[in-house]
VOPAGU-2260 file (C-alpha; in pm, 1 decimal, decimal comma):
REM VOPAGU-2260
SITE   aa  ch    i         X         Y         Z
SITE  MET   A    0    -480,7   -2276,6    2184,9
SITE  LYS   A    1    -238,1   -2354,6    1911,6
SITE  ASP   A    2    -527,4   -2325,3    1665,8
SITE  LEU   A    3    -550,2   -1975,0    1759,5
SITE  GLU   A    4    -177,6   -1877,6    1718,2
SITE  TYR   A    5    -128,3   -1656,5    1420,9
SITE  ILE   A    6     102,0   -1400,2    1262,7
SITE  VAL   A    7      -7,9   -1105,1    1069,9
SITE  ILE   A    8     152,4    -975,3     742,4
SITE  THR   A    9      10,3    -641,0     627,5
SITE  HIS   A   10     100,6    -331,6     424,3
SITE  THR   A   11     294,3     -31,6     559,7
SITE  ASP   A   12      -1,1     236,0     510,5
SITE  ILE   A   13    -290,0     332,1     720,5
SITE  ASP   A   14    -502,1      72,8     551,0
SITE  GLY   A   15    -276,8    -212,7     617,8
SITE  VAL   A   16    -221,1     -72,0     979,6
SITE  ALA   A   17    -589,2     -41,9    1048,2
SITE  GLY   A   18    -681,8    -360,5     889,5
SITE  ALA   A   19    -439,6    -555,7    1094,9
SITE  ALA   A   20    -576,8    -376,3    1407,0
SITE  LEU   A   21    -937,7    -454,3    1303,4
SITE  TYR   A   22    -850,6    -821,0    1259,5
SITE  ILE   A   23    -693,5    -840,1    1606,1
SITE  TYR   A   24    -974,9    -640,4    1774,9
SITE  LYS   A   25   -1243,8    -874,5    1626,1
SITE  ALA   A   26   -1037,9   -1197,3    1712,4
SITE  GLY   A   27    -983,5   -1077,1    2074,1
SITE  LEU   A   28    -633,4   -1228,0    2067,0
SITE  SER   A   29    -299,3   -1064,8    1974,9
SITE  PRO   A   30     -87,8   -1235,8    1714,7
SITE  SER   A   31     275,6   -1357,0    1788,5
SITE  ARG   A   32     394,6   -1123,9    1543,4
SITE  VAL   A   33     313,5    -835,4    1313,0
SITE  LEU   A   34     535,3    -791,7    1007,0
SITE  PHE   A   35     503,8    -492,0     740,8
SITE  ALA   A   36     544,6    -577,3     380,3
SITE  GLU   A   37     521,6    -423,5      31,3
SITE  PRO   A   38     378,3    -636,6    -265,1
SITE  TYR   A   39     723,1    -654,7    -423,2
SITE  ASN   A   40     890,3    -789,9     -92,7
SITE  LEU   A   41     613,2   -1001,8      38,8
SITE  VAL   A   42     781,7   -1336,9     -75,2
SITE  ASP   A   43    1098,0   -1225,3     140,9
SITE  VAL   A   44     870,3   -1140,2     432,2
SITE  LEU   A   45     690,2   -1477,7     419,3
SITE  LYS   A   46    1020,4   -1642,2     417,1
SITE  SER   A   47    1144,5   -1443,1     712,5
SITE  ALA   A   48     827,4   -1537,5     912,4
SITE  ARG   A   49     942,3   -1913,7     900,2
SITE  VAL   A   50     589,0   -2043,4     960,3
SITE  VAL   A   51     558,2   -2374,2    1090,7
SITE  GLU   A   52     208,9   -2416,5    1241,6
SITE  GLY   A   53     -87,9   -2179,0    1325,5
SITE  LYS   A   54    -212,4   -1923,1    1082,0
SITE  VAL   A   55     -87,8   -1645,6     868,1
SITE  VAL   A   56    -309,1   -1346,7     793,9
SITE  VAL   A   57    -217,5   -1123,3     493,8
SITE  ILE   A   58    -388,2    -803,2     473,3
SITE  ASP   A   59    -407,1    -529,0     208,8
SITE  LEU   A   60    -139,8    -665,1     -15,5
SITE  GLY   A   61    -200,1    -730,8    -379,2
SITE  VAL   A   62      -8,6    -981,3    -615,5
SITE  ASN   A   63     331,1    -863,3    -762,5
SITE  PRO   A   64     326,7   -1021,5   -1105,3
SITE  PRO   A   65     739,4   -1077,4   -1114,4
SITE  THR   A   66     723,2   -1257,8    -780,9
SITE  LEU   A   67     410,2   -1452,5    -851,5
SITE  ASN   A   68     574,2   -1807,1    -901,1
SITE  LYS   A   69     788,5   -1759,8    -590,2
SITE  LEU   A   70     487,5   -1636,1    -391,5
SITE  VAL   A   71     293,8   -1960,2    -488,9
SITE  ASP   A   72     604,4   -2165,8    -404,3
SITE  GLU   A   73     631,7   -2007,5     -43,9
SITE  LEU   A   74     263,7   -2033,5      14,6
SITE  ARG   A   75     272,0   -2397,2     -86,7
SITE  LYS   A   76     552,4   -2461,2     162,2
SITE  ILE   A   77     362,3   -2281,8     450,9
SITE  THR   A   78      39,3   -2475,9     389,9
SITE  MET   A   79     219,3   -2814,4     358,4
SITE  ARG   A   80     366,2   -2753,9     697,3
SITE  GLY   A   81       5,7   -2739,6     819,2
SITE  ALA   A   82     -29,8   -2372,3     867,7
SITE  ALA   A   83    -359,5   -2217,9     746,2
SITE  VAL   A   84    -348,7   -1888,5     545,0
SITE  GLU   A   85    -610,0   -1609,6     514,6
SITE  TRP   A   86    -588,2   -1317,5     271,5
SITE  TYR   A   87    -784,4   -1008,4     270,3
SITE  ASP   A   88    -735,4    -759,7      -1,1
SITE  HIS   A   89    -915,4    -489,4    -213,9
SITE  HIS   A   90    -689,8    -452,8    -514,8
SITE  VAL   A   91    -773,0    -586,5    -851,8
SITE  TRP   A   92    -662,6    -951,8    -917,3
SITE  SER   A   93    -663,1   -1148,3   -1243,5
SITE  ASP   A   94    -858,1   -1481,6   -1259,3
SITE  GLU   A   95    -514,9   -1662,0   -1298,3
SITE  TRP   A   96    -384,1   -1518,2    -967,8
SITE  ILE   A   97    -712,7   -1592,9    -793,6
SITE  ALA   A   98    -696,3   -1966,2    -911,0
SITE  LEU   A   99    -332,2   -2017,1    -817,2
SITE  ILE   A  100    -359,7   -1887,8    -479,5
SITE  LYS   A  101    -695,1   -2062,5    -380,9
SITE  ASP   A  102    -571,0   -2384,2    -522,9
SITE  LEU   A  103    -323,4   -2387,2    -231,6
SITE  GLY   A  104    -605,1   -2391,0      11,7
SITE  VAL   A  105    -559,6   -2020,1     108,7
SITE  LYS   A  106    -884,1   -1863,1     217,8
SITE  LEU   A  107    -890,6   -1551,9      -6,5
SITE  TYR   A  108   -1127,6   -1267,0      68,4
SITE  LEU   A  109   -1145,7   -1014,2    -231,4
SITE  ASP   A  110   -1364,7    -717,6    -250,7
SITE  THR   A  111   -1277,4    -413,9    -463,8
SITE  SER   A  112   -1595,0    -224,9    -344,7
SITE  THR   A  113   -1420,4    -131,6     -12,1
SITE  CYS   A  114   -1078,0     -73,4     128,8
SITE  GLY   A  115    -840,0    -322,6     288,2
SITE  THR   A  116    -983,5    -242,3     630,9
SITE  GLY   A  117   -1325,6    -266,0     496,6
SITE  VAL   A  118   -1262,1    -628,5     364,1
SITE  VAL   A  119   -1145,1    -728,8     702,0
SITE  ALA   A  120   -1450,1    -570,1     861,6
SITE  LYS   A  121   -1675,1    -766,7     626,8
SITE  TYR   A  122   -1512,7   -1085,5     626,9
SITE  SER   A  123   -1287,0   -1170,2     902,5
SITE  PRO   A  124   -1390,9   -1392,4    1205,4
SITE  ARG   A  125   -1566,0   -1222,5    1491,4
SITE  LEU   A  126   -1465,1   -1424,7    1790,6
SITE  VAL   A  127   -1558,0   -1164,4    2077,9
SITE  GLU   A  128   -1809,7    -915,5    2128,4
SITE  VAL   A  129   -1701,6    -576,0    1963,3
SITE  ASN   A  130   -1827,3    -220,4    1958,2
SITE  GLU   A  131   -2020,5    -200,0    1631,1
SITE  ALA   A  132   -1980,6     190,6    1632,8
SITE  PHE   A  133   -1596,9     160,6    1636,9
SITE  LEU   A  134   -1607,9     -73,9    1354,5
SITE  VAL   A  135   -1806,4     142,0    1132,0
SITE  GLU   A  136   -1632,9     463,3    1229,7
SITE  LEU   A  137   -1270,0     308,9    1176,4
SITE  THR   A  138   -1382,5     155,7     844,3
SITE  ASN   A  139   -1550,2     461,7     688,0
SITE  GLY   A  140   -1247,9     678,8     811,0
SITE  VAL   A  141    -996,2     466,6     664,0
SITE  CYS   A  142   -1180,9     392,5     343,8
SITE  GLY   A  143   -1233,6     762,5     302,6
SITE  ALA   A  144    -845,7     815,7     320,7
SITE  ASP   A  145    -736,2     509,9     128,1
SITE  LEU   A  146    -992,6     553,6    -175,6
SITE  TRP   A  147    -914,2     912,6    -183,7
SITE  LYS   A  148   -1283,1    1019,6    -110,5
SITE  PHE   A  149   -1221,2    1209,6     213,3
SITE  ASP   A  150   -1612,4    1150,3     289,8
SITE  HIS   A  151   -1553,3    1095,8     666,0
SITE  TRP   A  152   -1436,8    1353,7     921,3
SITE  LEU   A  153   -1135,4    1142,8    1029,9
SITE  SER   A  154   -1031,6    1052,9     689,4
SITE  PRO   A  155    -759,5    1359,8     637,3
SITE  TRP   A  156    -635,0    1278,0     969,0
SITE  LEU   A  157    -586,3     903,1     933,9
SITE  HIS   A  158    -454,1     968,7     592,5
SITE  ARG   A  159    -149,5    1139,1     766,1
SITE  LEU   A  160    -117,9     912,7    1064,3
SITE  VAL   A  161     105,3     645,4     919,2
SITE  PRO   A  162     359,0     793,6     639,9
SITE  ARG   A  163     550,4     539,5     439,6
SITE  ARG   A  164     874,4     653,8     567,6
SITE  GLU   A  165     787,6     650,1     933,3
SITE  GLU   A  166     957,8     407,6    1181,8
SITE  SER   A  167     783,8      62,1    1235,8
SITE  SER   A  168     780,0     152,9    1607,4
SITE  TRP   A  169     511,8     428,4    1537,7
SITE  ARG   A  170     296,8     181,9    1300,6
SITE  ILE   A  171     307,0     -62,1    1583,8
SITE  HIS   A  172     189,8     203,5    1839,0
SITE  VAL   A  173     -91,2     302,0    1608,3
SITE  LEU   A  174    -194,1     -63,3    1543,3
SITE  ASN   A  175    -184,8    -151,9    1928,9
SITE  THR   A  176    -403,9     159,8    2007,7
SITE  LEU   A  177    -651,6      72,2    1753,4
SITE  SER   A  178    -668,8    -290,3    1811,2
SITE  LYS   A  179    -782,6    -201,2    2164,7
SITE  GLY   A  180   -1092,3     -30,3    2025,7
SITE  VAL   A  181    -950,7     319,2    2069,6
SITE  LEU   A  182   -1033,5     536,0    1768,5
SITE  TRP   A  183    -833,4     852,9    1838,6
SITE  ASN   A  184    -617,0     980,2    2129,9
SITE  ASN   A  185    -399,2    1277,6    2205,1
SITE  ASP   A  186     -98,9    1105,3    2057,2
SITE  PHE   A  187    -255,5    1074,5    1726,6
SITE  THR   A  188    -362,8    1444,5    1745,2
SITE  ASN   A  189     -15,2    1571,6    1825,4
SITE  TYR   A  190     149,1    1373,8    1553,3
SITE  VAL   A  191     -84,3    1463,3    1275,1
SITE  SER   A  192     -75,2    1818,3    1377,9
SITE  ASN   A  193     312,4    1835,3    1359,4
SITE  ARG   A  194     279,1    1658,0    1050,2
SITE  VAL   A  195      58,3    1904,6     877,9
SITE  ASP   A  196     294,0    2189,1     982,5
SITE  TRP   A  197     573,2    1990,9     818,1
SITE  GLU   A  198     382,2    1917,4     512,2
SITE  LEU   A  199     310,6    2298,8     448,3
SITE  LYS   A  200     676,0    2369,8     443,9
SITE  ALA   A  201     750,2    2073,0     226,4
SITE  TYR   A  202     508,8    2190,6     -48,7
SITE  SER   A  203     716,3    2492,4    -129,7
SITE  GLU   A  204     983,7    2264,3    -265,2
SITE  PHE   A  205     756,0    2127,1    -543,0
SITE  THR   A  206     796,6    2387,3    -802,3
SITE  ASN   A  207    1173,9    2310,9    -842,9
SITE  ASN   A  208    1142,0    1929,6    -811,6
SITE  VAL   A  209     873,4    1860,5   -1088,7
SITE  LYS   A  210     944,8    1756,2   -1439,6
SITE  VAL   A  211     666,1    1760,5   -1708,1
SITE  VAL   A  212     690,7    1573,5   -2025,5
SITE  GLU   A  213     468,6    1473,9   -2309,8
SITE  ALA   A  214     450,1    1106,1   -2442,4
SITE  CYS   A  215     201,7     992,9   -2698,9
SITE  ASN   A  216     -42,2    1258,2   -2629,7
SITE  LEU   A  217     -18,4    1237,4   -2248,8
SITE  ARG   A  218     126,4    1489,9   -2016,3
SITE  ILE   A  219     321,5    1325,3   -1744,5
SITE  ALA   A  220     452,4    1485,1   -1432,4
SITE  TYR   A  221     726,3    1341,0   -1240,7
SITE  ILE   A  222     844,9    1435,1    -882,0
SITE  ARG   A  223    1144,4    1256,7    -702,7
SITE  GLU   A  224    1106,2    1148,6    -345,9
SITE  PRO   A  225     875,9    1427,1    -201,7
SITE  ARG   A  226     895,8    1474,7     173,2
SITE  VAL   A  227     519,4    1438,3     205,5
SITE  ASN   A  228     290,2    1132,8     125,1
SITE  SER   A  229     298,2    1010,5    -223,9
SITE  SER   A  230     -68,7    1041,6    -280,3
SITE  LEU   A  231     -78,4    1411,2    -142,4
SITE  ALA   A  232     224,9    1500,0    -358,4
SITE  ALA   A  233      72,5    1335,5    -691,8
SITE  SER   A  234    -259,8    1514,0    -617,4
SITE  VAL   A  235     -66,0    1849,4    -584,9
SITE  ILE   A  236     134,0    1807,4    -885,6
SITE  LEU   A  237    -157,2    1685,3   -1112,2
SITE  GLY   A  238    -345,2    2003,6   -1036,4
SITE  ARG   A  239     -45,6    2240,4   -1069,8
SITE  SER   A  240      73,2    2084,2   -1384,1
SITE  MET   A  241    -239,0    2003,2   -1546,4
SITE  ALA   A  242     -93,2    1655,0   -1610,8
SITE  ASP   A  243    -265,1    1346,6   -1707,6
SITE  ILE   A  244     -63,1    1112,5   -1506,6
SITE  ALA   A  245     159,9    1211,5   -1184,2
SITE  VAL   A  246     458,8     965,4   -1116,7
SITE  VAL   A  247     620,5     983,0    -765,1
SITE  VAL   A  248     969,9     847,9    -822,2
SITE  SER   A  249    1190,9     684,9    -528,6
SITE  SER   A  250    1577,7     630,6    -585,5
SITE  ASP   A  251    1501,6     256,5    -522,3
SITE  GLY   A  252    1299,9     227,6    -815,3
SITE  LYS   A  253     942,3     227,5    -657,1
SITE  LEU   A  254     705,7     423,8    -864,7
SITE  SER   A  255     361,8     554,7    -742,9
SITE  PHE   A  256     121,7     657,3   -1029,9
SITE  ARG   A  257    -195,4     864,1    -997,2
SITE  SER   A  258    -439,7     998,6   -1247,2
SITE  GLU   A  259    -797,3    1129,8   -1254,2
SITE  SER   A  260    -845,0    1030,1   -1626,0
SITE  SER   A  261    -609,8     749,3   -1725,8
SITE  ASP   A  262    -578,2     387,1   -1647,4
SITE  VAL   A  263    -249,2     385,7   -1447,2
SITE  ARG   A  264    -303,5      26,5   -1328,4
SITE  SER   A  265    -246,5    -122,7   -1670,1
SITE  LEU   A  266      77,1      72,3   -1688,0
SITE  ALA   A  267     179,2     -60,8   -1341,3
SITE  VAL   A  268     108,4    -417,8   -1425,9
SITE  LYS   A  269     332,1    -363,5   -1771,5
SITE  LEU   A  270     598,1    -276,3   -1509,8
SITE  GLY   A  271     539,2    -546,2   -1283,7
SITE  GLY   A  272     313,8    -384,3   -1022,4
SITE  GLY   A  273     -50,9    -329,5    -970,8
SITE  GLY   A  274    -313,6    -149,8    -778,1
SITE  HIS   A  275    -626,7      55,2    -878,2
SITE  VAL   A  276    -739,7     212,1   -1206,4
SITE  HIS   A  277    -655,1     575,0   -1094,2
SITE  ALA   A  278    -398,2     485,1    -800,4
SITE  SER   A  279    -129,5     208,4    -855,9
SITE  GLY   A  280     238,7     133,6    -819,5
SITE  ALA   A  281     546,2     -71,0    -940,8
SITE  LYS   A  282     918,5    -112,9    -882,2
SITE  ILE   A  283    1166,8    -126,6   -1165,9
SITE  GLN   A  284    1531,0    -170,6   -1161,7
SITE  ILE   A  285    1748,0     148,5   -1168,9
SITE  PRO   A  286    2097,0      93,6   -1355,3
SITE  ILE   A  287    2384,3     169,6   -1139,4
SITE  THR   A  288    2510,3     433,9   -1389,7
SITE  VAL   A  289    2180,0     620,1   -1348,1
SITE  ARG   A  290    2189,5     581,0    -971,4
SITE  LEU   A  291    2552,7     754,2    -984,3
SITE  LYS   A  292    2434,7    1020,4   -1231,9
SITE  SER   A  293    2160,9    1137,1   -1007,9
SITE  PHE   A  294    2382,6    1245,7    -723,6
SITE  PHE   A  295    2516,1    1514,4    -956,1
SITE  ASN   A  296    2200,4    1557,8   -1166,9
SITE  LYS   A  297    1851,0    1556,7    -990,7
SITE  GLU   A  298    1687,8    1499,9   -1315,9
SITE  ALA   A  299    1887,4    1189,8   -1427,4
SITE  LEU   A  300    1680,3     961,0   -1238,1
SITE  MET   A  301    1335,7    1110,5   -1368,5
SITE  ASP   A  302    1481,1    1104,0   -1710,5
SITE  TYR   A  303    1549,5     732,7   -1696,7
SITE  VAL   A  304    1201,3     665,4   -1536,3
SITE  HIS   A  305    1015,0     871,3   -1805,1
SITE  ARG   A  306    1211,7     663,4   -2096,7
SITE  VAL   A  307    1101,9     346,0   -1941,7
SITE  ILE   A  308     729,4     475,0   -1890,1
SITE  SER   A  309     699,8     649,4   -2223,0
SITE  THR   A  310     833,1     328,2   -2405,5
SITE  THR   A  311     580,3     117,8   -2211,4
SITE  ILE   A  312     292,1     382,1   -2289,0
SITE  CYS   A  313     360,3     432,0   -2651,1
SITE  PHE   A  314     395,8      59,5   -2719,5
SITE  GLU   A  315      56,4      10,4   -2576,5
SITE  LYS   A  316     -79,3     262,9   -2803,1
């Protein structure tokens, strides 16, 4: 059974969790480990996995340009040890990235027409008999949430089911439930109901925490570490501030970009990140002086981030 032993490395959001669960469900065999990662720390997670044999399955994670060379080196080490690598993703990849990864013998499944869970549903091996209705409902529900369409009755619920800052134990609980072919249960209902109550209270903080600035004829709205989901926060401040771009700023330098009209992926790529045209992210280095100032001045961090972003945008123009 060694040829069936595998680990899963997946994204921290519902698309990553559901994609991993669907892979496990279709395989009919639990992985030895499930590890959660972001694009910027994928190399470190791969190293920590210490893969010797078997298979590594990567789900819903794009390439982080600044770590590309290290990523290629680590994947080469893994494949040279005799392990196989499968990678399922729906983000935009450059031809160069695709060639580099495929040349290592990685089985790469890319499809930008769907979400990460949808890519797994389409292309991952089906080794046991599955409930087709479950596959369709989970895929449509997750894609509706991840692609911000909300065209499925479960999408608003699934979107709130795995927040970014939630403990890994809850992610594992959700993953284990879905991987058994269970689409929804009372645990999920109670969790999301409490989450919605909490969100409604958190929205009242937005007015005082949003900073709106102009840069090269673009109106950019910033919010620092909202207590609600980044996509929800960005959607709210885009509407309230009539901004072209919303930027959700974290103190560790992680930035989430959202827009209804501008190509924020190109901005993210310039800053070492990536994603989709209207939803993307990056991580930048925050100087220690800015970190210290931000303890006393809540706008210091957003001011610094705006200088970085405005310089990037205006340079492109």
